[in-house]
Structures are given as C-alpha cells and as structure tokens.
N, C-alpha and C positions, 0 to 999 in steps of 0.2 A: 213678371218686376216683384211682384211681395213674395217669391218663394226666395227671391236672393237676398231679401230684406231679411225675411226670416233667417237665412241660413248666413249673413253675413252677423247678425246677432248673436245665432248659435257661437259663431266663430269666436267672436268677443268675448263670450260668457265663460267661456272654458278655456279660450286660449289670456286671458286677461288676469286671474287669478296665478294662474302656473309663472306667467312672468314675473306677475308682483313676489309671487314667491321665492323664486331664483334671484333679482334683484335685493330682499332682504338675505337670502341665504349669503350671498358675495361679500355683506356688508358685515357680517359675525365670523367671517369664516377665520379669518385672522386673529382674533381677539386672544391673549394671555390673560389666562387663568392665575386669579392670586388669592391667596386664604386671608383670612380678616386681617392681622398683622402685616401680611407684606401691601396689603390696599390701604392699611393706614400709615405704612410709613411710607408707601408712594406718594399720599397725599399730603404729608408734612413735607418733606420736600419739595415739591411744589408748589405751598405758599409760603415756608419759610424762607422767608427774605429778610430777615435778622432784624424787621421793627418788632420790638414785642411790646403790646399796650398791655399794661394788667391796670 
C-alpha cells in the first residue's frame, strides 16, 4: 500500500508542474505584442471618456 502512495505522489510531482505549464501557455498564446507607442495609444483610447480634469 505504501508503494502505491509513493507512486501516486511521484505522479503528482511530475505531472502537476506540466499541467500548470500547459495552462499558463494557453493563457499567453494569443496575446498581441505592441510597441510602447501603440500600447500608450491603446490605453489612452480605453481611458479617454471626454472628462478632462485639470
């Protein structure tokens, strides 16, 4: 019985990080890469609602 427990722990130790890696890769696979100017322009477009406070 303890051999089965050790095998189960080893499976979790090996497979767990691989599953986490696959999940993180799927989250970041379709991201758009922008240069600094495009990123700033996109942020300004998202936040510019016409209310200017000075």
